C-alpha positions in Angstrom: -51.2 67.6 -45.1 -50.2 71.2 -44.8 -51.3 73.2 -41.9 -54.6 75.1 -42.6 -52.8 78.4 -42.2 -49.1 78.5 -41.2 -49.3 82.2 -40.5 -52.2 82.1 -38.1 -51.1 82.9 -34.6 -54.4 83.7 -32.8 -54.9 83.0 -29.1 -57.2 80.0 -29.6 -54.6 78.2 -31.8 -51.8 78.9 -29.3 -53.8 77.8 -26.3 -54.8 74.6 -28.1 -51.2 73.9 -28.9 -50.1 74.4 -25.3 -52.9 72.2 -24.1 -51.7 69.4 -26.5 -48.1 69.7 -25.2 -49.3 69.7 -21.6 -51.4 66.7 -22.3 -48.5 64.9 -23.9 -46.2 65.6 -20.9 -49.0 64.7 -18.4 -49.6 61.3 -20.1 -45.8 60.7 -20.1 -45.7 61.4 -16.4 -48.4 58.9 -15.7 -46.6 56.3 -17.9 -43.3 56.7 -16.1 -44.1 54.1 -13.5 -46.5 51.8 -15.3 -44.4 51.5 -18.5 -40.9 52.2 -17.5 -39.6 48.8 -18.5 -41.3 48.7 -21.9 -39.6 50.4 -24.9 -42.0 52.4 -27.0 -42.8 51.2 -30.5 -44.6 52.9 -33.4 -48.1 51.7 -33.6 -47.8 50.6 -37.2 -45.2 49.3 -39.7 -42.8 51.9 -41.0 -44.1 51.3 -44.5 -47.3 49.5 -45.3 -46.9 49.4 -49.0 -44.2 49.8 -51.6 -46.1 52.8 -52.9 -45.9 54.5 -49.5 -42.2 53.7 -49.3 -41.5 55.2 -52.7 -43.5 58.3 -51.9 -41.6 58.8 -48.6 -38.2 58.2 -50.3 -39.0 60.7 -53.0 -40.2 63.3 -50.5 -36.9 62.8 -48.5 -34.9 63.3 -51.7 -36.8 66.5 -52.5 -36.3 67.7 -48.9 -32.5 67.1 -49.2 -32.6 69.2 -52.4 -34.4 72.0 -50.6 -37.5 71.5 -52.7 -39.7 71.8 -49.7 -43.0 72.7 -51.4 -42.7 69.6 -53.6 -41.8 67.4 -50.7 -44.8 68.7 -48.7 -47.1 68.0 -51.7 -46.0 64.4 -51.8 -46.4 64.0 -48.1 -49.9 65.4 -48.3 -50.8 62.8 -50.9 -49.4 60.1 -48.6 -51.2 61.4 -45.6 -54.5 61.6 -47.4 -54.2 57.9 -48.0 -53.0 57.2 -44.5 -53.4 60.0 -41.9 -51.7 57.8 -39.3 -48.4 57.4 -41.2 -45.9 58.5 -38.5 -42.8 58.8 -40.6 -44.6 61.0 -43.1 -46.0 63.2 -40.3 -42.5 63.6 -38.7 -40.9 64.5 -42.0 -43.7 67.0 -42.6 -42.9 68.6 -39.2 -39.2 68.6 -40.0 -39.8 70.4 -43.3 -42.0 73.0 -41.7 -39.2 73.6 -39.1 -36.7 74.1 -41.9 -39.0 76.6 -43.6 -39.5 78.5 -40.3 -43.2 77.6 -40.4 -43.3 76.9 -36.6 -47.1 76.8 -36.1 -47.4 74.4 -39.1 -44.7 72.2 -37.6 -46.5 72.2 -34.2 -49.7 71.2 -35.9 -47.9 68.2 -37.6 -46.7 67.1 -34.2 -50.2 67.4 -32.7 -51.5 65.1 -35.4 -49.3 62.4 -33.9 -51.4 62.3 -30.7 -53.0 59.0 -30.4 -51.2 57.7 -33.5 -47.9 56.7 -32.1 -46.0 56.3 -28.9 -46.3 59.3 -26.6 -42.5 59.6 -26.4 -42.3 60.3 -30.1 -45.1 62.8 -29.9 -43.6 64.7 -26.9 -40.2 64.8 -28.5 -41.6 66.3 -31.7 -43.6 68.9 -29.7 -40.6 69.8 -27.5 -38.4 70.3 -30.5 -40.9 72.8 -32.0 -41.5 74.4 -28.6 -37.8 75.2 -28.4 -38.1 77.2 -31.6 -41.5 78.7 -31.0 -40.7 80.2 -27.7 -36.9 80.8 -27.5 -37.3 82.8 -24.3 -38.4 79.5 -22.6 -35.7 77.4 -24.2 -34.0 76.6 -20.9 -37.3 75.1 -19.6 -37.9 73.2 -22.8 -34.3 71.8 -22.7 -34.9 70.6 -19.2 -38.2 69.0 -20.1 -36.6 67.1 -23.0 -33.8 66.0 -20.8 -36.3 64.5 -18.4 -38.1 62.8 -21.2 -34.8 61.4 -22.5 -33.7 60.1 -19.0 -37.1 58.8 -17.8 -38.8 57.3 -20.8 -37.6 54.2 -22.7 -37.1 54.5 -26.4 -35.6 52.7 -29.4 -32.1 53.5 -30.5 -33.3 55.5 -33.4 -35.5 57.7 -31.2 -32.6 58.1 -28.7 -30.3 59.4 -31.5 -33.1 61.8 -32.6 -33.5 63.1 -29.1 -29.7 63.4 -28.7 -29.6 65.5 -31.8 -32.3 67.9 -30.6 -30.8 68.1 -27.1 -27.4 69.0 -28.7 -29.0 71.7 -30.9 -30.8 73.2 -27.9 -27.7 73.1 -25.7 -25.8 74.8 -28.6 -28.5 77.5 -28.8 -28.1 78.1 -25.1 -24.4 78.6 -25.5 -23.6 75.3 -23.7 -21.1 74.1 -26.4 -19.4 71.4 -24.4 -22.8 70.0 -23.4 -23.8 70.0 -27.1 -20.7 67.8 -27.8 -21.3 65.6 -24.9 -24.8 64.6 -26.1 -23.1 62.8 -28.9 -20.7 61.1 -26.6 -22.0 57.6 -27.0 -20.9 57.4 -30.7 -17.5 58.3 -32.1 -17.1 61.3 -34.3 -16.6 59.4 -37.6 -19.8 57.4 -37.0 -22.0 60.6 -36.7 -24.2 61.8 -39.5 -22.8 64.9 -41.2 -25.4 67.2 -39.6 -24.1 66.1 -36.2 -20.5 66.4 -37.3 -21.1 70.0 -38.3 -22.6 70.9 -34.9 -19.7 69.3 -33.1 -17.2 71.1 -35.2 -19.0 74.4 -34.7 -18.9 73.8 -30.9 -15.2 73.0 -31.0 -14.4 76.1 -33.0 -16.4 78.3 -30.5 -14.5 76.6 -27.7 -11.3 77.7 -29.5 -10.2 74.1 -30.2 -9.3 74.1 -33.9 -6.7 71.3 -33.6 -9.3 69.1 -32.0 -11.3 69.5 -35.3 -8.3 68.8 -37.5 -7.3 65.7 -35.4 -10.2 63.8 -36.9 -9.1 64.3 -40.5 -5.9 63.8 -42.5 -3.6 66.7 -42.7 -4.5 67.1 -46.3 -7.5 65.8 -48.3 -7.3 62.3 -49.7 -8.7 61.5 -53.2 -11.8 59.5 -52.8 -12.2 60.4 -49.1 -13.4 64.0 -49.3 -16.1 65.0 -46.8 -19.1 67.1 -47.8 -18.5 70.8 -48.7 -20.2 71.9 -45.4 -17.4 70.0 -43.5 -14.7 71.1 -45.9 -15.3 74.8 -45.2 -15.3 74.1 -41.5 -12.0 72.3 -41.8 -10.6 75.3 -43.7 -11.8 77.5 -40.9 -10.1 75.3 -38.3 -6.9 75.2 -40.3 -7.0 79.1 -40.5 -7.4 79.3 -36.7 -4.7 76.8 -36.1 -2.3 78.7 -38.3 -3.1 81.9 -36.5 -2.4 80.2 -33.2 0.9 79.0 -34.5 1.7 82.5 -35.8 1.0 84.0 -32.3 3.3 81.4 -30.7 6.1 82.4 -33.2 5.6 86.1 -32.6 5.6 85.6 -28.8 8.8 83.4 -28.9 10.6 85.8 -31.1 9.6 88.8 -29.1 10.4 87.4 -25.7 14.1 86.9 -26.6 14.6 89.4 -29.4 18.2 89.9 -30.5 19.6 86.9 -28.7 20.7 83.5 -30.1 18.1 81.9 -27.9 15.5 84.2 -29.3 16.5 83.4 -32.9 16.4 79.6 -32.2 13.0 80.0 -30.5 11.6 82.0 -33.4 12.9 79.5 -35.8 11.3 76.6 -33.9 8.0 78.5 -33.7 8.1 79.3 -37.4 8.6 75.6 -38.1 5.5 74.9 -36.0 3.5 77.4 -38.1 4.7 75.7 -41.3 3.3 72.4 -39.9 -0.2 73.9 -40.2 -0.7 73.4 -43.9 -3.1 75.2 -46.3 -4.5 72.0 -47.8 -8.1 72.4 -46.6 -8.1 76.1 -47.3 -6.9 75.4 -50.8 -9.6 72.7 -51.4 -12.3 74.9 -49.9 -11.3 77.7 -52.3 -11.5 75.5 -55.3 -14.8 73.9 -54.3 -16.4 77.3 -53.6 -15.2 78.7 -56.9 -17.0 75.8 -58.6 -20.2 76.3 -56.6 -20.2 80.0 -57.4 -19.6 79.4 -61.1 -22.5 76.9 -61.2 -24.8 79.2 -59.2 -25.3 76.2 -57.0 -28.4 77.0 -54.8 -27.8 73.9 -52.6 -24.5 75.3 -51.3 -25.3 78.9 -50.5 -24.8 78.2 -46.8 -21.4 76.7 -47.5 -20.4 79.7 -49.6 -21.6 82.1 -47.0 -19.6 80.2 -44.3 -16.5 80.3 -46.5 -16.7 84.1 -47.0 -17.4 84.6 -43.3 -14.6 82.5 -41.8 -12.1 81.4 -44.4 -11.6 84.0 -47.1 -13.3 86.9 -45.3 -15.5 89.0 -47.6 -18.4 90.8 -45.8 -20.4 91.6 -48.9 -20.2 88.1 -50.4 -20.9 86.5 -47.0 -24.1 88.6 -46.6 -25.2 87.9 -50.2 -25.0 84.2 -49.9 -26.3 84.1 -46.3 -29.4 85.9 -47.5 -29.9 83.6 -50.4 -29.6 80.6 -48.0 -32.1 82.1 -45.5 -34.6 82.7 -48.2 -34.9 78.9 -48.5 -33.9 77.4 -45.1 -34.6 79.0 -41.7 -33.0 76.5 -39.2 -31.1 78.0 -36.2 -27.8 77.4 -38.0 -29.1 79.4 -41.0 -30.2 82.3 -38.7 -26.7 82.3 -37.0 -25.1 82.4 -40.4 -27.2 85.4 -41.4 -26.7 87.2 -38.1 -22.9 86.7 -38.4 -22.9 88.0 -41.9 -24.9 91.1 -40.9 -22.6 91.8 -38.0 -19.5 91.5 -40.2 -21.1 93.8 -42.8 -21.9 96.3 -40.1 -18.4 96.1 -38.7 -16.8 96.6 -42.1 -19.1 99.5 -42.9 -18.1 101.3 -39.7 -14.4 100.8 -40.5 
């Protein structure tokens, strides 16, 4: 099911959406005492038939390939057969979020009311609320924290909530808190989407060596991460090299002309040499291939590369715009904003 009109933003629709969210949170509050010891469960089997399972798997593959319209069409077919299919409804909401169709995403979450556990419905609504009203994100973040702490949930739902909480903390500039929400699992065990968020937080906290510590000094054949991680490792390597260069300059300058200064400068230079160029070289090669193939699935990676690794304002903006035309997640918006800022800065210079 697609929302009847994703662009519609009239007062009736908004007030109905807010009433639904208020109802979900009110019911959750009443359940806090009566059902605190019972873990919520989905009210139906994840897949009723092989046909449904195949449709959902195909929709998921289409979503991964950014073929959002085709994925939504398959989900609509599935939901026509079974309007209470929770996984299909949640995927539908997620795709609408990726497209920036926030009212449609909210409608998908509202359709879950009465169909599944209230914790799942409220989590879905609160994720959308954080995007729909960014000026109220601090309140939404607190509401989701209370939900996480007070209501029982399955491990899968807990991980989903942690991811949303981390994203909201990141948007609020609470980078260490964003990392901490994933603290129950080690870095290597995290899905790639979580690893990217953690790396971005470390880089904003000026901790590039923390990023690099989780990977080999140079890429290993057969153990390469995804391109989105490779470009971030290249960024971390560049920052670490710059730090080492600053140390070398400082050491040389503090005792210039003396034997001690020469020795200190030599030691600092050795430290700089320890920061290799392996990840930057790999990122360069991979992005050249992506550009040559006109690879639409990797426009965000290419934009990131030209923003933070091999800085090129024009190229960064070009690929950030191509990416945002397809995906409008907060990370995509941040990428576009950074590219626009870089372009403006370079234009002034």
